[in-house]
C-alpha positions as protocol buffer text, in pm:
chain_id: "A"
residue {
  index: 1
  type: UNK
  ca { x: 0 y: 0 z: 0 }
}
residue {
  index: 2
  type: UNK
  ca { x: 136 y: 338 z: -98 }
}
residue {
  index: 3
  type: UNK
  ca { x: 248 y: 547 z: 198 }
}
residue {
  index: 4
  type: UNK
  ca { x: 108 y: 856 z: 26 }
}
residue {
  index: 5
  type: UNK
  ca { x: -241 y: 711 z: 70 }
}
residue {
  index: 6
  type: UNK
  ca { x: -207 y: 618 z: 437 }
}
residue {
  index: 7
  type: UNK
  ca { x: -339 y: 948 z: 580 }
}
residue {
  index: 8
  type: UNK
  ca { x: -658 y: 893 z: 382 }
}
residue {
  index: 9
  type: UNK
  ca { x: -702 y: 556 z: 553 }
}
residue {
  index: 10
  type: UNK
  ca { x: -727 y: 735 z: 886 }
}
residue {
  index: 11
  type: UNK
  ca { x: -996 y: 967 z: 757 }
}
residue {
  index: 12
  type: UNK
  ca { x: -1196 y: 684 z: 608 }
}
residue {
  index: 13
  type: UNK
  ca { x: -1169 y: 444 z: 899 }
}
residue {
  index: 14
  type: UNK
  ca { x: -1265 y: 712 z: 1147 }
}
residue {
  index: 15
  type: UNK
  ca { x: -1554 y: 825 z: 931 }
}
residue {
  index: 16
  type: UNK
  ca { x: -1431 y: 1182 z: 891 }
}
residue {
  index: 17
  type: UNK
  ca { x: -1691 y: 1392 z: 715 }
}
residue {
  index: 18
  type: UNK
  ca { x: -1970 y: 1139 z: 776 }
}
residue {
  index: 19
  type: UNK
  ca { x: -2093 y: 1272 z: 1105 }
}
residue {
  index: 20
  type: UNK
  ca { x: -2463 y: 1228 z: 1180 }
}
residue {
  index: 21
  type: UNK
  ca { x: -2689 y: 1531 z: 1150 }
}
residue {
  index: 22
  type: UNK
  ca { x: -2758 y: 1732 z: 1464 }
}
residue {
  index: 23
  type: UNK
  ca { x: -3108 y: 1690 z: 1604 }
}
residue {
  index: 24
  type: UNK
  ca { x: -3304 y: 1875 z: 1862 }
}
residue {
  index: 25
  type: UNK
  ca { x: -3407 y: 1733 z: 2195 }
}
residue {
  index: 26
  type: UNK
  ca { x: -3516 y: 1373 z: 2167 }
}
residue {
  index: 27
  type: UNK
  ca { x: -3675 y: 1144 z: 2423 }
}
residue {
  index: 28
  type: UNK
  ca { x: -3427 y: 931 z: 2611 }
}
residue {
  index: 29
  type: UNK
  ca { x: -3375 y: 591 z: 2449 }
}
residue {
  index: 30
  type: UNK
  ca { x: -3537 y: 296 z: 2618 }
}
residue {
  index: 31
  type: UNK
  ca { x: -3288 y: 43 z: 2477 }
}
residue {
  index: 32
  type: UNK
  ca { x: -2944 y: -21 z: 2616 }
}
residue {
  index: 33
  type: UNK
  ca { x: -2668 y: 175 z: 2443 }
}
residue {
  index: 34
  type: UNK
  ca { x: -2428 y: -48 z: 2249 }
}
residue {
  index: 35
  type: UNK
  ca { x: -2083 y: -81 z: 2403 }
}
residue {
  index: 36
  type: UNK
  ca { x: -1835 y: 110 z: 2190 }
}
residue {
  index: 37
  type: UNK
  ca { x: -1536 y: -77 z: 2331 }
}
residue {
  index: 38
  type: UNK
  ca { x: -1258 y: 38 z: 2558 }
}
residue {
  index: 39
  type: UNK
  ca { x: -1170 y: 409 z: 2553 }
}
residue {
  index: 40
  type: UNK
  ca { x: -887 y: 516 z: 2326 }
}
residue {
  index: 41
  type: UNK
  ca { x: -573 y: 638 z: 2493 }
}
residue {
  index: 42
  type: UNK
  ca { x: -312 y: 882 z: 2360 }
}
residue {
  index: 43
  type: UNK
  ca { x: -230 y: 806 z: 1998 }
}
residue {
  index: 44
  type: UNK
  ca { x: 146 y: 843 z: 2043 }
}
residue {
  index: 45
  type: UNK
  ca { x: 152 y: 582 z: 2319 }
}
residue {
  index: 46
  type: UNK
  ca { x: -58 y: 340 z: 2116 }
}
residue {
  index: 47
  type: UNK
  ca { x: 164 y: 382 z: 1810 }
}
residue {
  index: 48
  type: UNK
  ca { x: 475 y: 323 z: 2020 }
}
residue {
  index: 49
  type: UNK
  ca { x: 330 y: -1 z: 2152 }
}
residue {
  index: 50
  type: UNK
  ca { x: 246 y: -120 z: 1798 }
}
residue {
  index: 51
  type: UNK
  ca { x: 603 y: -50 z: 1687 }
}
residue {
  index: 52
  type: UNK
  ca { x: 739 y: -242 z: 1985 }
}
residue {
  index: 53
  type: UNK
  ca { x: 517 y: -541 z: 1906 }
}
residue {
  index: 54
  type: UNK
  ca { x: 628 y: -539 z: 1544 }
}
residue {
  index: 55
  type: UNK
  ca { x: 995 y: -506 z: 1636 }
}
residue {
  index: 56
  type: UNK
  ca { x: 981 y: -790 z: 1890 }
}
residue {
  index: 57
  type: UNK
  ca { x: 762 y: -1043 z: 1709 }
}
residue {
  index: 58
  type: UNK
  ca { x: 800 y: -973 z: 1336 }
}
residue {
  index: 59
  type: UNK
  ca { x: 1093 y: -753 z: 1239 }
}
residue {
  index: 60
  type: UNK
  ca { x: 1383 y: -999 z: 1257 }
}
residue {
  index: 61
  type: UNK
  ca { x: 1227 y: -1339 z: 1320 }
}
residue {
  index: 62
  type: UNK
  ca { x: 1059 y: -1602 z: 1106 }
}
residue {
  index: 63
  type: UNK
  ca { x: 957 y: -1817 z: 1402 }
}
residue {
  index: 64
  type: UNK
  ca { x: 588 y: -1910 z: 1361 }
}
residue {
  index: 65
  type: UNK
  ca { x: 539 y: -1922 z: 1738 }
}
residue {
  index: 66
  type: UNK
  ca { x: 673 y: -1568 z: 1773 }
}
residue {
  index: 67
  type: UNK
  ca { x: 443 y: -1456 z: 1492 }
}
residue {
  index: 68
  type: UNK
  ca { x: 144 y: -1618 z: 1659 }
}
residue {
  index: 69
  type: UNK
  ca { x: 219 y: -1430 z: 1981 }
}
residue {
  index: 70
  type: UNK
  ca { x: 259 y: -1112 z: 1781 }
}
residue {
  index: 71
  type: UNK
  ca { x: -81 y: -1148 z: 1615 }
}
residue {
  index: 72
  type: UNK
  ca { x: -237 y: -1202 z: 1956 }
}
residue {
  index: 73
  type: UNK
  ca { x: -74 y: -882 z: 2080 }
}
residue {
  index: 74
  type: UNK
  ca { x: -189 y: -683 z: 1775 }
}
residue {
  index: 75
  type: UNK
  ca { x: -542 y: -820 z: 1812 }
}
residue {
  index: 76
  type: UNK
  ca { x: -570 y: -630 z: 2141 }
}
residue {
  index: 77
  type: UNK
  ca { x: -542 y: -304 z: 1944 }
}
residue {
  index: 78
  type: UNK
  ca { x: -792 y: -377 z: 1668 }
}
residue {
  index: 79
  type: UNK
  ca { x: -1055 y: -167 z: 1846 }
}
residue {
  index: 80
  type: UNK
  ca { x: -848 y: 144 z: 1761 }
}
residue {
  index: 81
  type: UNK
  ca { x: -882 y: 232 z: 1388 }
}
residue {
  index: 82
  type: UNK
  ca { x: -627 y: 510 z: 1430 }
}
residue {
  index: 83
  type: UNK
  ca { x: -358 y: 241 z: 1424 }
}
residue {
  index: 84
  type: UNK
  ca { x: -463 y: 65 z: 1105 }
}
residue {
  index: 85
  type: UNK
  ca { x: -250 y: 277 z: 874 }
}
residue {
  index: 86
  type: UNK
  ca { x: 58 y: 218 z: 1091 }
}
residue {
  index: 87
  type: UNK
  ca { x: 1 y: -158 z: 1081 }
}
residue {
  index: 88
  type: UNK
  ca { x: -12 y: -156 z: 702 }
}
residue {
  index: 89
  type: UNK
  ca { x: 296 y: 64 z: 686 }
}
residue {
  index: 90
  type: UNK
  ca { x: 504 y: -160 z: 915 }
}
residue {
  index: 91
  type: UNK
  ca { x: 419 y: -474 z: 717 }
}
residue {
  index: 92
  type: UNK
  ca { x: 451 y: -308 z: 376 }
}
residue {
  index: 93
  type: UNK
  ca { x: 785 y: -473 z: 291 }
}
residue {
  index: 94
  type: UNK
  ca { x: 716 y: -805 z: 461 }
}
residue {
  index: 95
  type: UNK
  ca { x: 646 y: -1131 z: 269 }
}
residue {
  index: 96
  type: UNK
  ca { x: 300 y: -1185 z: 126 }
}
residue {
  index: 97
  type: UNK
  ca { x: 218 y: -1449 z: 387 }
}
residue {
  index: 98
  type: UNK
  ca { x: 259 y: -1204 z: 674 }
}
residue {
  index: 99
  type: UNK
  ca { x: 59 y: -932 z: 498 }
}
residue {
  index: 100
  type: UNK
  ca { x: -211 y: -1187 z: 427 }
}
residue {
  index: 101
  type: UNK
  ca { x: -224 y: -1276 z: 796 }
}
residue {
  index: 102
  type: UNK
  ca { x: -255 y: -906 z: 872 }
}
residue {
  index: 103
  type: UNK
  ca { x: -566 y: -891 z: 655 }
}
residue {
  index: 104
  type: UNK
  ca { x: -702 y: -1191 z: 844 }
}
residue {
  index: 105
  type: UNK
  ca { x: -659 y: -990 z: 1163 }
}
residue {
  index: 106
  type: UNK
  ca { x: -892 y: -726 z: 1018 }
}
residue {
  index: 107
  type: UNK
  ca { x: -1136 y: -996 z: 908 }
}
residue {
  index: 108
  type: UNK
  ca { x: -1152 y: -1133 z: 1262 }
}
residue {
  index: 109
  type: UNK
  ca { x: -1215 y: -782 z: 1397 }
}
residue {
  index: 110
  type: UNK
  ca { x: -1548 y: -791 z: 1208 }
}
residue {
  index: 111
  type: UNK
  ca { x: -1615 y: -416 z: 1226 }
}
residue {
  index: 112
  type: UNK
  ca { x: -1695 y: -158 z: 962 }
}
residue {
  index: 113
  type: UNK
  ca { x: -1366 y: 17 z: 1039 }
}
residue {
  index: 114
  type: UNK
  ca { x: -1178 y: -305 z: 971 }
}
residue {
  index: 115
  type: UNK
  ca { x: -1380 y: -371 z: 655 }
}
residue {
  index: 116
  type: UNK
  ca { x: -1283 y: -28 z: 520 }
}
residue {
  index: 117
  type: UNK
  ca { x: -917 y: -115 z: 578 }
}
residue {
  index: 118
  type: UNK
  ca { x: -964 y: -447 z: 398 }
}
residue {
  index: 119
  type: UNK
  ca { x: -1125 y: -265 z: 107 }
}
residue {
  index: 120
  type: UNK
  ca { x: -836 y: -22 z: 92 }
}
residue {
  index: 121
  type: UNK
  ca { x: -589 y: -312 z: 66 }
}
residue {
  index: 122
  type: UNK
  ca { x: -812 y: -478 z: -195 }
}
residue {
  index: 123
  type: UNK
  ca { x: -787 y: -186 z: -435 }
}
residue {
  index: 124
  type: UNK
  ca { x: -476 y: 15 z: -347 }
}
residue {
  index: 125
  type: UNK
  ca { x: -217 y: -244 z: -242 }
}
residue {
  index: 126
  type: UNK
  ca { x: 68 y: -265 z: -495 }
}
residue {
  index: 127
  type: UNK
  ca { x: 84 y: -647 z: -480 }
}
residue {
  index: 128
  type: UNK
  ca { x: -173 y: -817 z: -702 }
}
residue {
  index: 129
  type: UNK
  ca { x: -177 y: -1123 z: -477 }
}
residue {
  index: 130
  type: UNK
  ca { x: -268 y: -901 z: -184 }
}
residue {
  index: 131
  type: UNK
  ca { x: -540 y: -723 z: -378 }
}
residue {
  index: 132
  type: UNK
  ca { x: -691 y: -1056 z: -486 }
}
residue {
  index: 133
  type: UNK
  ca { x: -681 y: -1200 z: -134 }
}
residue {
  index: 134
  type: UNK
  ca { x: -825 y: -893 z: 32 }
}
residue {
  index: 135
  type: UNK
  ca { x: -1098 y: -866 z: -235 }
}
residue {
  index: 136
  type: UNK
  ca { x: -1210 y: -1222 z: -171 }
}
residue {
  index: 137
  type: UNK
  ca { x: -1222 y: -1169 z: 204 }
}
residue {
  index: 138
  type: UNK
  ca { x: -1412 y: -843 z: 163 }
}
residue {
  index: 139
  type: UNK
  ca { x: -1675 y: -1012 z: -54 }
}
residue {
  index: 140
  type: UNK
  ca { x: -1715 y: -1280 z: 213 }
}
residue {
  index: 141
  type: UNK
  ca { x: -1749 y: -1013 z: 481 }
}
residue {
  index: 142
  type: UNK
  ca { x: -2016 y: -818 z: 294 }
}
residue {
  index: 143
  type: UNK
  ca { x: -2211 y: -1126 z: 192 }
}
residue {
  index: 144
  type: UNK
  ca { x: -2535 y: -1083 z: 1 }
}
residue {
  index: 145
  type: UNK
  ca { x: -2599 y: -731 z: 124 }
}
residue {
  index: 146
  type: UNK
  ca { x: -2469 y: -397 z: 4 }
}
residue {
  index: 147
  type: UNK
  ca { x: -2134 y: -269 z: 132 }
}
residue {
  index: 148
  type: UNK
  ca { x: -2137 y: 28 z: 366 }
}
residue {
  index: 149
  type: UNK
  ca { x: -2121 y: 383 z: 236 }
}
residue {
  index: 150
  type: UNK
  ca { x: -1762 y: 411 z: 356 }
}
residue {
  index: 151
  type: UNK
  ca { x: -1657 y: 103 z: 158 }
}
residue {
  index: 152
  type: UNK
  ca { x: -1831 y: 244 z: -147 }
}
residue {
  index: 153
  type: UNK
  ca { x: -1640 y: 567 z: -98 }
}
residue {
  index: 154
  type: UNK
  ca { x: -1310 y: 376 z: -111 }
}
residue {
  index: 155
  type: UNK
  ca { x: -1419 y: 210 z: -436 }
}
residue {
  index: 156
  type: UNK
  ca { x: -1507 y: 549 z: -583 }
}
residue {
  index: 157
  type: UNK
  ca { x: -1166 y: 688 z: -483 }
}
residue {
  index: 158
  type: UNK
  ca { x: -996 y: 399 z: -660 }
}
residue {
  index: 159
  type: UNK
  ca { x: -1198 y: 455 z: -980 }
}
residue {
  index: 160
  type: UNK
  ca { x: -1110 y: 825 z: -983 }
}
residue {
  index: 161
  type: UNK
  ca { x: -744 y: 779 z: -882 }
}
residue {
  index: 162
  type: UNK
  ca { x: -617 y: 778 z: -1241 }
}
residue {
  index: 163
  type: UNK
  ca { x: -421 y: 459 z: -1172 }
}
residue {
  index: 164
  type: UNK
  ca { x: -476 y: 133 z: -1359 }
}
residue {
  index: 165
  type: UNK
  ca { x: -449 y: -130 z: -1086 }
}
residue {
  index: 166
  type: UNK
  ca { x: -679 y: 42 z: -832 }
}
residue {
  index: 167
  type: UNK
  ca { x: -935 y: 120 z: -1104 }
}
residue {
  index: 168
  type: UNK
  ca { x: -941 y: -240 z: -1229 }
}
residue {
  index: 169
  type: UNK
  ca { x: -959 y: -388 z: -878 }
}
residue {
  index: 170
  type: UNK
  ca { x: -1238 y: -149 z: -783 }
}
residue {
  index: 171
  type: UNK
  ca { x: -1438 y: -222 z: -1099 }
}
residue {
  index: 172
  type: UNK
  ca { x: -1433 y: -594 z: -1018 }
}
residue {
  index: 173
  type: UNK
  ca { x: -1572 y: -531 z: -669 }
}
residue {
  index: 174
  type: UNK
  ca { x: -1832 y: -285 z: -800 }
}
residue {
  index: 175
  type: UNK
  ca { x: -1956 y: -551 z: -1042 }
}
residue {
  index: 176
  type: UNK
  ca { x: -1959 y: -821 z: -774 }
}
residue {
  index: 177
  type: UNK
  ca { x: -2153 y: -600 z: -534 }
}
residue {
  index: 178
  type: UNK
  ca { x: -2389 y: -480 z: -809 }
}
residue {
  index: 179
  type: UNK
  ca { x: -2336 y: -112 z: -723 }
}
residue {
  index: 180
  type: UNK
  ca { x: -2533 y: 60 z: -999 }
}
residue {
  index: 181
  type: UNK
  ca { x: -2475 y: 398 z: -831 }
}
residue {
  index: 182
  type: UNK
  ca { x: -2107 y: 362 z: -926 }
}
residue {
  index: 183
  type: UNK
  ca { x: -2181 y: 333 z: -1298 }
}
residue {
  index: 184
  type: UNK
  ca { x: -2080 y: 696 z: -1374 }
}
residue {
  index: 185
  type: UNK
  ca { x: -1742 y: 630 z: -1211 }
}
residue {
  index: 186
  type: UNK
  ca { x: -1695 y: 317 z: -1422 }
}
residue {
  index: 187
  type: UNK
  ca { x: -1783 y: 509 z: -1738 }
}
residue {
  index: 188
  type: UNK
  ca { x: -1518 y: 767 z: -1659 }
}
residue {
  index: 189
  type: UNK
  ca { x: -1256 y: 511 z: -1556 }
}
residue {
  index: 190
  type: UNK
  ca { x: -1275 y: 286 z: -1863 }
}
residue {
  index: 191
  type: UNK
  ca { x: -1071 y: 537 z: -2067 }
}
residue {
  index: 192
  type: UNK
  ca { x: -860 y: 822 z: -1932 }
}
residue {
  index: 193
  type: UNK
  ca { x: -576 y: 1044 z: -2057 }
}
residue {
  index: 194
  type: UNK
  ca { x: -233 y: 960 z: -1924 }
}
residue {
  index: 195
  type: UNK
  ca { x: -108 y: 1317 z: -1905 }
}
residue {
  index: 196
  type: UNK
  ca { x: -293 y: 1620 z: -1774 }
}
residue {
  index: 197
  type: UNK
  ca { x: -27 y: 1892 z: -1789 }
}
residue {
  index: 198
  type: UNK
  ca { x: -5 y: 2153 z: -2065 }
}
residue {
  index: 199
  type: UNK
  ca { x: 308 y: 2172 z: -2278 }
}
residue {
  index: 200
  type: UNK
  ca { x: 462 y: 2497 z: -2400 }
}
residue {
  index: 201
  type: UNK
  ca { x: 591 y: 2506 z: -2757 }
}
residue {
  index: 202
  type: UNK
  ca { x: 585 y: 2242 z: -3029 }
}
residue {
  index: 203
  type: UNK
  ca { x: 670 y: 1882 z: -2938 }
}
residue {
  index: 204
  type: UNK
  ca { x: 734 y: 1771 z: -3298 }
}
residue {
  index: 205
  type: UNK
  ca { x: 770 y: 1911 z: -3651 }
}
residue {
  index: 206
  type: UNK
  ca { x: 690 y: 1747 z: -3984 }
}
residue {
  index: 207
  type: UNK
  ca { x: 806 y: 1897 z: -4316 }
}
residue {
  index: 208
  type: UNK
  ca { x: 647 y: 1791 z: -4645 }
}
residue {
  index: 209
  type: UNK
  ca { x: 824 y: 1964 z: -4933 }
}
residue {
  index: 210
  type: UNK
  ca { x: 1106 y: 1973 z: -5186 }
}
residue {
  index: 211
  type: UNK
  ca { x: 1454 y: 2122 z: -5179 }
}
residue {
  index: 212
  type: UNK
  ca { x: 1607 y: 2286 z: -5486 }
}
residue {
  index: 213
  type: UNK
  ca { x: 1980 y: 2354 z: -5518 }
}
residue {
  index: 214
  type: UNK
  ca { x: 2107 y: 2674 z: -5683 }
}
residue {
  index: 215
  type: UNK
  ca { x: 2431 y: 2867 z: -5720 }
}
residue {
  index: 216
  type: UNK
  ca { x: 2420 y: 3127 z: -5449 }
}
residue {
  index: 217
  type: UNK
  ca { x: 2765 y: 3278 z: -5506 }
}
residue {
  index: 218
  type: UNK
  ca { x: 3084 y: 3252 z: -5713 }
}
residue {
  index: 219
  type: UNK
  ca { x: 3429 y: 3278 z: -5564 }
}
residue {
  index: 220
  type: UNK
  ca { x: 3706 y: 3370 z: -5815 }
}
residue {
  index: 221
  type: UNK
  ca { x: 4005 y: 3135 z: -5827 }
}
residue {
  index: 222
  type: UNK
  ca { x: 4323 y: 3281 z: -5990 }
}
residue {
  index: 223
  type: UNK
  ca { x: 4635 y: 3086 z: -6088 }
}
residue {
  index: 224
  type: UNK
  ca { x: 4925 y: 3131 z: -6333 }
}
residue {
  index: 225
  type: UNK
  ca { x: 4781 y: 3187 z: -6679 }
}
residue {
  index: 226
  type: UNK
  ca { x: 4434 y: 3069 z: -6555 }
}
residue {
  index: 227
  type: UNK
  ca { x: 4117 y: 3214 z: -6401 }
}
residue {
  index: 228
  type: UNK
  ca { x: 3818 y: 3020 z: -6264 }
}
residue {
  index: 229
  type: UNK
  ca { x: 3526 y: 3035 z: -6023 }
}
residue {
  index: 230
  type: UNK
  ca { x: 3434 y: 2823 z: -5720 }
}
residue {
  index: 231
  type: UNK
  ca { x: 3049 y: 2805 z: -5692 }
}
residue {
  index: 232
  type: UNK
  ca { x: 2873 y: 2825 z: -5354 }
}
residue {
  index: 233
  type: UNK
  ca { x: 2564 y: 2603 z: -5354 }
}
residue {
  index: 234
  type: UNK
  ca { x: 2248 y: 2715 z: -5169 }
}
residue {
  index: 235
  type: UNK
  ca { x: 1924 y: 2527 z: -5094 }
}
residue {
  index: 236
  type: UNK
  ca { x: 1570 y: 2657 z: -5137 }
}
residue {
  index: 237
  type: UNK
  ca { x: 1292 y: 2463 z: -4957 }
}
residue {
  index: 238
  type: UNK
  ca { x: 927 y: 2477 z: -5055 }
}
residue {
  index: 239
  type: UNK
  ca { x: 624 y: 2291 z: -4921 }
}
residue {
  index: 240
  type: UNK
  ca { x: 428 y: 2257 z: -4593 }
}
residue {
  index: 241
  type: UNK
  ca { x: 546 y: 2252 z: -4229 }
}
residue {
  index: 242
  type: UNK
  ca { x: 325 y: 2069 z: -3977 }
}
residue {
  index: 243
  type: UNK
  ca { x: 396 y: 2157 z: -3612 }
}
residue {
  index: 244
  type: UNK
  ca { x: 258 y: 1929 z: -3340 }
}
residue {
  index: 245
  type: UNK
  ca { x: 184 y: 2151 z: -3043 }
}
residue {
  index: 246
  type: UNK
  ca { x: 43 y: 1889 z: -2804 }
}
residue {
  index: 247
  type: UNK
  ca { x: -40 y: 1518 z: -2775 }
}
residue {
  index: 248
  type: UNK
  ca { x: -224 y: 1309 z: -2517 }
}
residue {
  index: 249
  type: UNK
  ca { x: -209 y: 932 z: -2481 }
}
residue {
  index: 250
  type: UNK
  ca { x: -535 y: 770 z: -2370 }
}
residue {
  index: 251
  type: UNK
  ca { x: -540 y: 448 z: -2168 }
}
residue {
  index: 252
  type: UNK
  ca { x: -824 y: 209 z: -2251 }
}
residue {
  index: 253
  type: UNK
  ca { x: -881 y: -21 z: -1955 }
}
residue {
  index: 254
  type: UNK
  ca { x: -1038 y: -328 z: -2107 }
}
residue {
  index: 255
  type: UNK
  ca { x: -1103 y: -491 z: -1766 }
}
residue {
  index: 256
  type: UNK
  ca { x: -1295 y: -188 z: -1641 }
}
residue {
  index: 257
  type: UNK
  ca { x: -1492 y: -175 z: -1966 }
}
residue {
  index: 258
  type: UNK
  ca { x: -1581 y: -544 z: -1939 }
}
residue {
  index: 259
  type: UNK
  ca { x: -1701 y: -505 z: -1579 }
}
residue {
  index: 260
  type: UNK
  ca { x: -1902 y: -197 z: -1679 }
}
residue {
  index: 261
  type: UNK
  ca { x: -2075 y: -384 z: -1962 }
}
residue {
  index: 262
  type: UNK
  ca { x: -2152 y: -684 z: -1736 }
}
residue {
  index: 263
  type: UNK
  ca { x: -2292 y: -468 z: -1457 }
}
residue {
  index: 264
  type: UNK
  ca { x: -2504 y: -244 z: -1678 }
}
residue {
  index: 265
  type: UNK
  ca { x: -2632 y: -527 z: -1898 }
}
residue {
  index: 266
  type: UNK
  ca { x: -2749 y: -726 z: -1596 }
}
residue {
  index: 267
  type: UNK
  ca { x: -2904 y: -421 z: -1431 }
}
residue {
  index: 268
  type: UNK
  ca { x: -3077 y: -293 z: -1746 }
}
residue {
  index: 269
  type: UNK
  ca { x: -3181 y: -628 z: -1887 }
}
residue {
  index: 270
  type: UNK
  ca { x: -3027 y: -551 z: -2227 }
}
residue {
  index: 271
  type: UNK
  ca { x: -2674 y: -560 z: -2362 }
}
residue {
  index: 272
  type: UNK
  ca { x: -2481 y: -233 z: -2347 }
}
residue {
  index: 273
  type: UNK
  ca { x: -2178 y: -364 z: -2536 }
}
residue {
  index: 274
  type: UNK
  ca { x: -2262 y: -154 z: -2842 }
}
residue {
  index: 275
  type: UNK
  ca { x: -2178 y: 165 z: -2649 }
}
residue {
  index: 276
  type: UNK
  ca { x: -1810 y: 69 z: -2664 }
}
residue {
  index: 277
  type: UNK
  ca { x: -1574 y: 327 z: -2514 }
}
residue {
  index: 278
  type: UNK
  ca { x: -1779 y: 630 z: -2619 }
}
residue {
  index: 279
  type: UNK
  ca { x: -1816 y: 820 z: -2291 }
}
residue {
  index: 280
  type: UNK
  ca { x: -2074 y: 1063 z: -2432 }
}
residue {
  index: 281
  type: UNK
  ca { x: -2289 y: 774 z: -2551 }
}
residue {
  index: 282
  type: UNK
  ca { x: -2256 y: 607 z: -2213 }
}
residue {
  index: 283
  type: UNK
  ca { x: -2357 y: 916 z: -2017 }
}
residue {
  index: 284
  type: UNK
  ca { x: -2649 y: 984 z: -2256 }
}
residue {
  index: 285
  type: UNK
  ca { x: -2767 y: 626 z: -2205 }
}
residue {
  index: 286
  type: UNK
  ca { x: -2728 y: 657 z: -1828 }
}
residue {
  index: 287
  type: UNK
  ca { x: -2924 y: 983 z: -1801 }
}
residue {
  index: 288
  type: UNK
  ca { x: -3194 y: 923 z: -2064 }
}
residue {
  index: 289
  type: UNK
  ca { x: -3251 y: 548 z: -2059 }
}
residue {
  index: 290
  type: UNK
  ca { x: -3115 y: 384 z: -1745 }
}
residue {
  index: 291
  type: UNK
  ca { x: -3201 y: 636 z: -1471 }
}
residue {
  index: 292
  type: UNK
  ca { x: -3572 y: 645 z: -1568 }
}
residue {
  index: 293
  type: UNK
  ca { x: -3584 y: 267 z: -1515 }
}
residue {
  index: 294
  type: UNK
  ca { x: -3446 y: 320 z: -1165 }
}
residue {
  index: 295
  type: UNK
  ca { x: -3712 y: 579 z: -1091 }
}
residue {
  index: 296
  type: UNK
  ca { x: -4003 y: 358 z: -1196 }
}
residue {
  index: 297
  type: UNK
  ca { x: -3850 y: 45 z: -1042 }
}
residue {
  index: 298
  type: UNK
  ca { x: -3831 y: -148 z: -1367 }
}
residue {
  index: 299
  type: UNK
  ca { x: -3452 y: -181 z: -1368 }
}
residue {
  index: 300
  type: UNK
  ca { x: -3136 y: -133 z: -1174 }
}
residue {
  index: 301
  type: UNK
  ca { x: -3131 y: -466 z: -996 }
}
């Protein structure tokens, strides 16, 4: 998992920006309030303890018994989502087997915070084996229902990241979960430009023309009893000059396109393969044909 993305994990796992709306005075609840777990202590102290556990049980040992003790120690901290990003960071360079066991620790936690972390690994981890493993475990965790809004937000971030692997991994999960609300993100992600900056000046030049030689000058050459001239040859060019001022390479993600077609065809009841990679045609279909079926309940799964 990229370290540049780790701060976002904190925001997602803590539900930043998804606070419930404020309400006026309400009658006191008659049901027992759900236990939210032990109180969270100072973050610095908790992070220090996680680093000590990693250093003692995982950093320099391959002993399975030591690892088992280490997982038991880490399990005591799974109630604190503030530590999830640090856990991923510490195990980032470890063998796949250890990182897989780390995912299993989140699976055993069985909380929405842990599921968000699993989803993040499923789409943003740089190792394909890790993405595949985490994706399978996330699907098992969600089951037949719909993933939480926070998990869906992670999938949307992956589709709009501009990166191939996260977009493909996210599109697979979107199709498996049947998230028709993510269709606009899939449409946008199936083909994207590779470069977004603006160049200054021409990047290439093509000349289509002819060159004609002519005598531009004569230089006298004098010798005993002889006089001559040395010609200077010039070139005249005529034709057309084509200057290429800018160029953009587009990436066509065939896997995202395939998942988009499968999802939309199943939800709409008709094949959408004929829309191809034409984003305008896709968005026109989504607004004018598919959304009305959602409104009247005749489509959309």
